[in-house]
N, C-alpha and C positions, 0 to 999 in steps of 0.2 A: 452261274453262282454256285459256290460250295455251302451246303448249310453252316452254320455257325451257332452254337447256344448262347444266348446274353452272356455268360460269363466270360465264351474264348470270345466274345467282339470286343468286351472292355479289356480285357488283357492284352488282346491284338493292337487296339488301338495307344497302348499306353508304351507297349512294347517297341511299336512303330515309332514313337517319338524319342523314347530311350534311344532309339538307335541312331537318332539325329541330333545326339546332347543334350537332349531336356532331362533335366532334374521330376522324375519323377512323386509328387506331390502327393501328400494323404489329403481325401474329403477334409474340410472342415466343419465344423457342426453344424446345424440348421439354424440355431440361434446365432445369429451375426455376431463376433466380439467387437466390442466398441464402437459401435454402429448403431445409435439409436433411428437413425433412419430407414432402418430397414426391419419390415415384420419378421421375415424369414430370409434365409438364404438362396435366392432365388434365379443364380445363377453363376458360373464357373468364376467369372472374375470377383467375386466377393473377397475372396480372402487375400487377394493381390490386390485392393482398391489404393492402399497406400504407395504401393511399388509402381503404380502406373501415375501416380500423381507425384514422384519423387519425394514422398514423406516416410517411404523404410527404403533401407539396401538391403540386399543378400546377396549370398555368395556366389549364386548362379542368376542368369541373365535368360535362362530358357526353362520352362516348367510345361509339367502334362500332368493333368489330373482327371480322375469321375469325380463330379462333386455330385452329392445329392442336396436335391433342389425341393422347395416347395414355394406352388403358388397357388392358395387358396385365402388370402386376404389382402388389403391393401391396393396398390395400383394392379399387381398382376392374380387376377382370380378368377381361378378356372371352377369353382367348386359347382356350379348351377350346370354345368355342361358335361361334367365326368360322368360318363355310365350312358352318354346318350349321344357321343361322337366317338369316331376311331381313336382319335390321337391326343384328348384333353386329358390332363392327369393333375393332381393333387401334388403327390410324390412322384419326383423322377431323376433320372440321373445322366448328367449333363458331362459330355468327353469334351475336354478341352485343352489345347494347345496355346502357349503363351510366350511371348517376347517381348523382355522390359529394356527397350533401346539396343536388341542386337538386330537381328533380320527383320526383314521388312516386308513388300509386296511379294516381289518374285517369289522368295523362298516360301513364302506363308502359301502363295499358291501351287507353286510344286510340290512341297510336300501333301496339301490336300488332294490334288490329283493323282498321286502318284499312290496316296492309302485307301483311296476310293478307287482307284480301275486296276492298279496291278495286280495281276492275278496271283501274285506270292503274298499278297494281303487279303483284300476286301473284293475283289476282281468283278467290279459293277460291272456290267456292260456299257460301254461311254454313249452309245446311241439310244440308252434310256435315260440321259443325263442333259439338264440344263444349266444355265449359270446365268447370273444376275449381276448388274453394276449400278454403280451409282451416276444417274443421267444427270445432274449437276443442278445446281440452286444457286441462280446470277446474284439474286434478291438477297441471299442469304452468305454469299462472298463464298461460294465454293463451286469451283467446276467442274467439270464432267470428268469421271475416274478415267482417262484415257490409259493410263499405264494400266490399272488392272485387267481393260480390256486385251491390250497389247501382251500383257502377261498369261493370260489364259489362251491365248492364241498359239503364244510359245510353246504352250505345255502340249497342244493336239487340238485343242477346242477347235471346234468349227464355228466362224463368225457369226453364222446364221443361227446358230443355241446359242448367242450371247444376247441377253436383253435388259436392256435399261431401266430402272424404276427411281422414284422421286423421294424426297425427306422420308415421308412414311414408311417404307420399306425398306429402304438400302441408304439409311444415314445412321448412325448410333452415339449417342450422348449420354456421358454418364450422368448428369445432372441438368439444373440449367446453366451452370458454370462448369468450366474442367474441361478433362480429356474427352475430345469427342473426334467421330471421321465416318467417312464412307466404308460401307460394307460391303459385301460380295457372296453370296450365297449359291449353294448347290440344290439342286432340285431333281426327282427322280420321278420318272413317268410310273406309275402303279399300273397304266394300261385302263384300257378303255370298259372293263369290268369295275374300274373303281369309281367311274364317273359320277359327276353328283346326279344328272341326269338319268332318269333311270332306264329301263330295257323297253324300247317302243316308242323313246323319243326321238324327233327329226334331232337330223345334227346333234347326236350323242357325243359322235366325237369330237369336242372342242380341241383348240388349238392351244398349247404352253400359253399361261396368262389369264384364262378364261374358266380354266375347273381347278378350282383350290382343293377338292376333293382327289384328284386323279394325278396333279403334280405337288408332289408333298416337299415340300422344302427339309434337307436333312443336316446342312451344316450352314451354319452362317460364320464369314471370316471379316472381322471386324478391324477394320486399319486405324489405329488412332493415331491422327500425326497433323491435329490441332489443338489450343488449347483456350477455351471460349471463355471471354472475359464481360463483364455487366462492363458498359458503359453507363457514367453517373453524372448527371448533369443538376443542379441545384438540389443535391439529396433524392434524385428520382433517378430509376434505371430506364434510360432513354431510348437502349439498344445494346447490342452485343456485338464485339468482334472475335473475330478468328485469329489466332497467331499462331504459325507452324512450329508443332513441338521440336525442342533440339535432339529428343532420342523419341522418335515416331516409334509406337509399339505393336504387339498385335495381339489380338484377344478373340479368340474362334469359342463356338458350341456346338457340339455335334449331340443331338436327343438319342441317349442309347436306347429307348426303347422304339423310336422310329427308326433307325438304321437297321435292330432286329427284324422288325416288319418287313423290310426289304431284302435282307440277308436270308429270310426263313419263309420267303414267298407269300408272304402274308399281306391284307389290305388292311386290317385293322391290326393296333399295337395290342389289343386285349386278347389275341388269337397268337400273338409268340408265347415262348416259353417262359418269359420271364410273368406273367397271368395266367397261363393255361392249369399250373398246379395249384394257385392260391383258387382260382374260379373253380376248379373241381372241389377243393376243400370246403369251400364255401357251400358248394352245391350238398355235400353229404352234411353238413352242419343246419342247414333249412330244408333238406328233405327235396330238392329242386331236381327235376330232371332234366330241364331246357337249359342246358349249359353255354348254347353258341348264343342265340338273340336275346338273352335275359339281361336289360340293363341292370336289374337290382343287383345278379351277381357280380358283374361289372365292378359297379359301384362298391361294393363290400370288399371286393379283391382291393382296388385302388385305396380305398381308404384303410384298409387295414396295414397297408403298405407307411402311408401317410403318419397313423397314429403310432406303431411299433417304434417307427425313428423318431417323431419328435416326441414322445416320451424318453426312447432310451437317450436323445439328448439334452434329457432334462426338461422339457417342457410337459406340465400339469394341467389337466383340465381347471377352468377357473372363469369369473363370469367376467375378466377384462384380456385386453389385449391379446397374447400369442396365446393364451390356455384357452379364452373366449372362443377364438378360433378353431382350435383342436379339440373341443367340445362340441362346435360344429360338424366335423368331421364327422366323429364317433356317432353323434347322433343322427346324422342321415345314414351313415352305414346302420345302424340298430333300428331305425323306422323303415328300411327297405330289407330287413331281416323281417320285421313284422308283418311287411307286405306279401313276403314270401310266406308264412304263417307261423315265422317262430316267436314266442313270447317269452321262453327265458331267455337268459344271457347265453348268447354264443360268439360276440366277437371277439372276447379275449381267448376264445381258441384258438384263432388266428394267428395269433402272433407267433407260435411255433411253428406254422408253415412258412411265414413268414420269414422266420429265422434261419431255418433249413433252405432256403432256393436263396437268401442273401449272406449267408456266413462266409462262403467263401471271400468275397469282396468285402465285409465289415463283420471281420471275426468280434468285437466286442459286445454283437448282438447275443453270442453264448452265454455271456454273463448277467447281460441285461432283462433275457426274455421273461423269466418267472418276475423279476418285479414290475416289469410292463403289461403282464398279464393279468398282475393284480390289480394294478391302475383301472385296466380299463373294463375288468369283471366290478370292482366298486363302481364306477360311472353307468354300468349298463344299470345293475339294480338300483341307485340313484333314479335315473332316467328313467325306469318302469314307475317309481312313484311318482315321479313329476308329472309322468304320463296321465297316471290318473286321475291326480288331482286335475291335468288341463280339460280333460274328457268334463270332468263335474262342474268347471268352470264353463266350457262351451256350452252345455245345457243350460246353465243359468242363463248363460249372455241370450239364448236363443229365445228362451221363455219369457225374460226381461225384454226382449225385443218383439214378442209378438204381445204381450201384455201391455204396452207401452200403445203400442197400436192399436191396438182394443179399446183401451182408454180414450184414446183421442178421436175413434169413432161414434164412442158412445156420446162426447161433449160435444162434438160437430151435430149429432144426431136429435139433441136435445139444449138446441140452445138457451132457448126460454128459461128453463129450472136453472139453466148455470148463470143465466144473468141474475136470476132472484138468489143465488147462492155466491154473487161477487165477482163472477170471473170478467176479467180484462177483455178488451180487444186485445192486446198482445197474444195473451193467453190462447184465445180463440183461433189466431193466425199462427200459433205455434202449433197448434193441433191440427189446424189444417195442412199446413205442411209436413207433417208426418204422415195424415191419411193420405196426402197426393204421393207422397213418396214411397209408400207402401212398408212393407216388413223386409231392414234392411241390415244384415251384420254389418255395424262398421269395419271400414277397412282398418282404421287405425286398430281398432279394438281387437280385430283378426289377426292382425301383428304382434300384436301383447302377448297372445295366446302360442302363436308362432316361434315367436322368440323365447319368449318364458318358458313356456311348457314343451316344445318341439313339435306344436303337433303338427301336423303335414297339410298342406294348402289343401292338397285335393280331399281330404278325409273332410276337412271344415265346410267344404263348397258342399259336398253330400250330405253331409249332416243338416246344413241348413238347408238345403232342397227338401229333406224330409220335414225337417220344422216348416216347411212353406215359407222360408225367409229367404230373402235373394242374398247374394255374394257383391259384396262391394270390392270387385276385383282391380278397379281403376285405384282405389284410396289404398287399397294392402300394397299395391306395388309403388304408390308413392310414400307410404311409411317405410318401404325397403330399401327405397331409392334415398330417405334422408337418414337413416340409418348408415348404410353404405357413405354416405358424405361424412357423418361424423365419424364412423371409425377411420376414414381415410384422413381428415384432419387432425383425429387424435396423434397419428403417426408423422404426420406432414410436420406439427409440431414437434416431433421430435430432431428436425432438423434445425430449429433453433439451439439444438445441444449441440452442435457441432462446432468445429475450431473454426477460429476468425481466419482469412485468408491471410491475416497477419501472421500466422505460425507456418505456413506453409512450406515455406520455402527455406524456412532455418536450416543448420544440420543439424544433428543429432548431439545433444548434451551428455558430455562425460560425465557418467555419474560414478563419485568416489566416495560414495555414502557407507559402503557397506564394509569398510575398515576405516573411516576416520569421521570425525564430526566436522572439522574443520577443511575447506577448499582455500587455500591463498590465491590472493592475484588473478580471479575470476574475471573472464572480461565480457562487459554489458553487450550481448549482439542484436538485441531487440528491448523496445519498450512500448507496452499495447496498454492505448488506455479507452476504454468505451470502444474495446473493438477494433479499434484502429492503431496501428505503429505510429508511433511519435518518436522525434529524434532526440528530444528531452522533456525532462517533465521537473516539476518543481515539488518542495518539501510542502509536506502536507496531501500532496495526490495521493491516491490509491492506483495502482498500475496492477499489470503482469511484467515481470521481469524474466526475460531468457538470456542465461547465462553460456559459455563456451561448456564449464565445468561446474560443476553441484556436488555438496555434501547433500542436499536435501533429497528425500525420497519424494515423488511426488504419488499420489493416491493412484492404488493400482493392484489387481489381485486381492481385494477386499482390506486392504489394511490401509488407511488414512496417512494423508501427506504430514512432514514434520512442519514445525513453526520453529522459531530462531530469529536469528537479525541476519545482517549484512553489515559488516564495519568498514572501515577505509583500510587501505592497505596496510596501515601502519598499524592497526588496530585500535587509534584512539578515539576514533569518531563512529557511532552509530548512524549507519547512512540509511537503514529502515529494518522495520520490523516485520517480518515474515509471520503472516498466518494461517499461510497454508501452501500446497504445492500440488500442481496439477499436470496431465500431460495432455494437452489438447491436440496433441499431433505425434502417433508413434515414435517415442524416441526424445521428444521434447520437452523439457522442463519448464513450466511456469511459475514461478516465484509468484504468490499473491504479496504486494508488498504496500506496506504505507509509509512514505517516503520520510525520512526526517531529516535528509539534505535535497538536495538538488541534484538530478543523475541524468548522462546522457550515454547514447550508444558510444561504447568506445571507451568509457571509463572502466576501471577496475576494483571489484571490491573480493574480500572475504567472507565465505557463506560460513557462518555458526550455527549448527543444529542446537536447538535445545535439545540436552542429553540424557537428562533424566526422564523427559519426557519419550525420549526415544526408547530408552532401556525399557522402559513401563511395555510400549508398543512391541519390543522383540519379544519379551515374555509370553506376553498374551498371543503372539503368534505363533511363536513355537508350540505354547500350548495348544493352539488350534489343532495343529499336525498332531501332537499326541492324542486327541481329544476324537478326531477323524479314525485316527486308527484304532483304538479302543473302542467307540460305536462299533466298526466293521466285527472286531474280534467278540464282541459282546451280542449285537442283535444280528448280527448277519453280514454276508459280503455284498446283499443288495444295496447296503446304506452306501450313498454316494453324496457327496457335496451336491445342494442347491443353493449356496449362496453363503457369504459369509463377511463382518465386521469385524476388523481389529482397531482398536482406538486406546489409549492410554488406559482407562479407565476398566475395559473389559473386553470381552469379545464373545461374539454371537455366530453361530455357528449352524446354519439350515442344510436340513440331508432328506435324503427319500427314508420315507418310513411307512407303515400301515396301522398303526395302533400305539396310544399312549405309551412312552416307556417308564414301566414299573419302578415304584421309589427303589426295590432292591437292585433293579439292571442298572439306575443311578449312580446307587453306593458301589456296585460294583467297578463301573466305569471310571469313578472319582478314585477309588483302589487304587487302579491299574495303574492309571497316569500318573498320579504320587507315587507309585514304587519306581516308574520310570525317572520322576524327579528327583528320587532319593539316589538314585541311582547314577545320577549325573554324567550320563552317556555322551560323549562328544557328538555335538551338530557339525555334521559333516557337507560342505559344499561343492559342487563339483559344477565349472561352469564349463560353456561351449559343448555340450553334451549333443551327438546325432541325437534327433529327438526318438527315430526308430530305437538305436541303442538305450535310449531313458526307457521307452514303455516295454522293450521286448526282452532285455536283457537287464535293467534295472528293477523292471516291473513299479517303474515309476507311476503314480496316479496323477491325470490331469486334471484339472480343477473347472468345474462349473461356468461357461461364460468366457473364460479366458480364451485368449488368444496366442500362440504359438509358431515361434519360426523354426526353421531345422535345427536350429543349434538352440540348446535350451537350457535352463540351471536345475541343477537335480538338490532337492534339501532331503540329508539322508541321515535318520535318526537311530544309531545301531540297526539291528536288524527288525526295530521295531516299526518303522515308519519310512517311505520315501515317496515322496510327492516332486511333482514341476514346480518350482515356485521362486518368482522372481523377489519376494520380499526381505525384510533384516531380520535376523534369528539371531537368538542367546548361541553361544560357544559350546555351551554344554546345558541339558537339561535342569541341573541343579542352582543356574542362574535364576532359576523359574521361581523358586522358593517353595510356593505351593500352588495348588488350582482345587478352587471350591464351584461347583456347580451351584448356581443360585436358579435356574430357571428352566422349567422345559413345558413347552407347547405347544399349539397346531398352529402353523401359518396358513395352511389350503391344505384342500385333497391329497392325502399322501407325503404331505411334509410336515417335520415337525421341525422344531428351533430349541437349541440347546444353548444357554448363556452362563458364562464364566468368568472367574477373577482370579488373579495370581498376583505373587508380590504382596507389596502394601496393602493392596486392595484384600485380596485373601485375608491378611492381619486384622484389617479395619472388620471387616465381615465378623470374624470370630470374636472380635472385643465387645461388638454388638448384640452377637448371640451368648455371649456371656453375660452381658448386661441383662440380656430379657433372662437367661435363665434363673440371676439371681433374684429378679424381681419374682419370676413363677416359684421359686423355692419358698418366699414369703407367703403367697396367696395360697399355695398348696403343698406344707411340706411334708417330703417325704417321710414314711410310718412302715414299719412292720417290714422293712429290709424292700422296699418298693423303691424305683429309681423316680427320677424326678419327674420324668416322662409320663411314668405311670401313672403318677401321685396327680400329675396334670390335668391327664384325661379321665380319671375318676372324677376329680372335681367340676370339670366342664361337663361330665355326662350326668351329673347329678344336678347342675342348674339347667342344661337341656330337658331332663324330663322334670322338673320342674316347671318351665316354661310351656312345654306343650299339656301337661296337666293344667295350665291355667288358660291358656288358648282352649282347650277342650270346653273349660267353664264357661268362658266366654262366649264361643258358639252356641251353648246349649241356652244361655241366656236370652242373647240376640233371636233365637230359633224360638223361643219360648214366646219373645214380645211380638215376632212376627205373629205367631199363631194366635195369639190371642187378639190380633186385628183381621182376622179369616170371617168371624161374624161379622163386624162393622163393614167388610168388602161385598160381603154378599146382601146385605142390609140396602149398600146404596146401588147395586148392583142396577143399571137403565136396561130396556126391553128397544132393541132397533130392528124395525122390520119383521118384529116378532122373534128375534135372538137377544138372550139375554148375555147382555155384557159387565164383565165385573172387572175391576182395576184396583192393584194394591200397591202402595209404596212401602217398601222394605229395604232402609238403608244398612249396609255395613255386613250385607250376606254374602256366600261364596254362593257360584253360581249352582253349584250342586243343590245346597238349602233352597235356591230360587226355585231350581225345577221338582223338589218336593213340596214346597207348599203350590206351584201350579198345579201338580196331579191333587193335591188335598182339596184345593179349590174348584177343580173341575168337576172331583166326585161330590160333592159337595153341591153344586151349580145345576146337576142335572147334565142337560142340553144346551151349550151357548159357548163363549168365547172369555179366556182369561187373559189378561194382559200385566205384567208384574215390572215395577221397576225399582233399579237399587244403583245408589250412590256406592262404587265400592271402597276398600280402604285406600288405594292409591288415586283416589280422586275421580275415576272416570265411571261413566255410566254404562250399566248390563240392564237389557231387558229381555223378556222374556214371553213370549206368545204363547196361549195352548186353545187348539180347539177342539170341543168333542166329535168322538168320528163321524157321527150322523151328518155333521153341518159344512164336512171338507170339501164336500163338490161345491159350494155355494160362496165358500171363504177358505183361504187357506194362511195356515200360519205364517209361511214363509214371507209372503207376501204382505201381511199383513204387520210384522213385526219388520220389515225392511222400512215401510211408510212412517211409522212411529219412530223409528231409529235418525231418519232424515231430521226429526224436529230437534233433536239432540246433538246434530252433527256427525252423525254417526251412518253405519248400514250393517247388513247382515243377512239372513236366510237361513232356510232349512225345510224341515219334512213337511207336509199336510199339516200335521196334529201338532207338531212342536215345534218352535223356532227360537233361535236366538241373533241378538244382535248386542253394537256395543257401540255409544259414543262421547263426548267430549265436553260437551257442556251440560255440566250438571243444574245450573241454574233452570234449564228448561225442563228439567225431567217434569216438575208438578204441571207444566202447561202440555207437556206430552200426552200424560197420564189422560188429561180432561178430554184432547181431543181423540180419545180412541173411538166414542162412540160415533163420531162424526165420520169418522176412516172408516169403520166398520160399515157405516151407512152407503159409502159409496162404492164398497165392494161388494153389497148388496144388490145396491142397485135399485 
């Protein structure tokens, strides 16, 4: 075999299938467009899902791709294995060829064998290859795949190298229902040195099928030939039926990393040129010499690729969904950097290495790299703070475990006196169970620290051992499994958002709404009620109606759907009120209708859009494009759209940026867009533009989360803005009237949100502002040539200074009053086991003032314990405990304040000499302070 780089393998694969009349299609985003059932794009077929189901049609029937994929959450979760195996990755590239009702098994098998074995292409020796087919499943209604076997033999594969396997390995289905079929795989023999049975083991040379480490699957050919449908009886699914598809299809997947290992003569994917430069860079950043066998370096290299591409595609670290998985990936890499001795941020510096290695295949990384690095650096800094907090929490947790166990031992060893104190049998049983169980860090608590603060499990195990505390490994794994189940369930819930089967086989709706508000004599193709297609519906019913043509725009691209009405063909009757329009399946528009007349499939109606509402939406949508361009002009080209909403009242635009947009920047952005509005620039729309022409020649920006086909619609506003967009727009910018920014704020880490209004909405805003200005002029009339804003600021500053003065005087009075009570507190101090204990209630004081009182009382008390309680202005309870230095070995303030806080429904802790706590139940504060001597006695023993 001739050595080929990863870039050469990718390009050779795509060129081979182009020579077989396949259309080269660009990789789709890692964020699946319009598919809530997927966490991330995890296979090459994801972007063609609607083509396989027949819901979408394109001008080609053959395609080939190199698809970027991530498997790190949900059903396909390889995260915990990455770095410790040869072939698990979070991010990987899937090479594939696809047929949409064109060729089938014979051609797919011939193409695969030619590419893999021909000296002109990959040239892999045939005697190193094995093939699998589907053995059949009679109970499932699928026969053995004799066809595939015959076609493999025709290509020259010896019958003895063809093996058959069952449903688990060689049958594929898109979901519980839908396209499915048998698959056929090609395996490569890595040689005995790759065996999972180490040197010196007898029978190390195992045959195919008995050593997964040695025999590696490099290509899977899926033959989609059946449609799996549910059999429903009495409202319940009792089974499934398989019906041959009218146009069987092909879906294949070849892992680039795996075939690179084969063609480069490596046992591990991490030894290929796809990873070695990244591992070398990780070693440099962490000061590590052992590059070959170091799992931490492999993890950093893999996770740097995943994080770079995910952030580039618009995902940002958050605490839920995709952002949560990204955060776990990044924090896992950061932790392994720390294990190698790197405390300072380093992962962000891996981004440039990823860019340099992947730029040829993914040129967008050139523009994204700086932004991605900033996001990662911010996460590293935040994680460092979180980790330090987690360590403090772990120390407190281990101390609490030890204290609770020691306390239980005291109770059991002194039962008689505890009986006298009122202890019940239930309390003794609880203490005995704790003693018998030993000092154990709860698995649930450990998992909380792991998830919340990213504390490594090994670290917690070691810390617990050092503290003489056992680690509940089984409980930890149970908590982890429960969390994974919750995560899977949250994404299964997304399936409820997918379209009803009633929409699946409908033809595309002809959308006429770009040029007209009315579409006459549209035919009713389907009526869907409660998710089920019906032949007719009655007046008063709420249904979804699909027509062959419409003037109604459906929710998409951030633009909200139209409202309006259906009328009879003669226009005399209102047939239905339309409250919205959606796209349940690509290209199919479903009108949310409240029927005013009976309606049946086959009827004809006129569609009448609310033109006033649509025009308001158009103004805001064109305004969104102007704002996007102005943001990039003022803030920088790192700004990318991260979400949008366009409705009749306002526009909302989310974008990537790392700091609050300053007032002067907002003013500049507003001025720029309104200059474009006043210029009345024509808004040009170009349709059916090849996507590569749109992106590479027109430099059109694609919007986050949108799905684009080969031919796209380009909206161009002079030389100011060019975007891919399917929405409705004004004919010229002057129709917008005026754009007013009304809000700017943070959505999440690295994402800001801008809100604005246009047209009559902007006019209303100015009227409101003018009314406010008139009122302000009455309160603070301008004088001495000052403007209204300056006069009002001066007036407010005077009021604020007066308020500060009054607050200081009030605080001084409260402090004076509390200080006057110190003598009473000292006089009422009691002695417990030779230790003076003083308590004081001082409501209304802030915590800083309480700490001052504690220090004063400790000084005057001499040697002893002080506890102060206070009901705060907001109604919560604050408790502060102080212990003089000579007593901290016998009693610690942190433990004492925690025990007192429980009596007011709170918790707390701190240092041995001073500690703070909070509580919710102010009615129990007096009782809690009265209980302090008894609590001190328990601690002193």
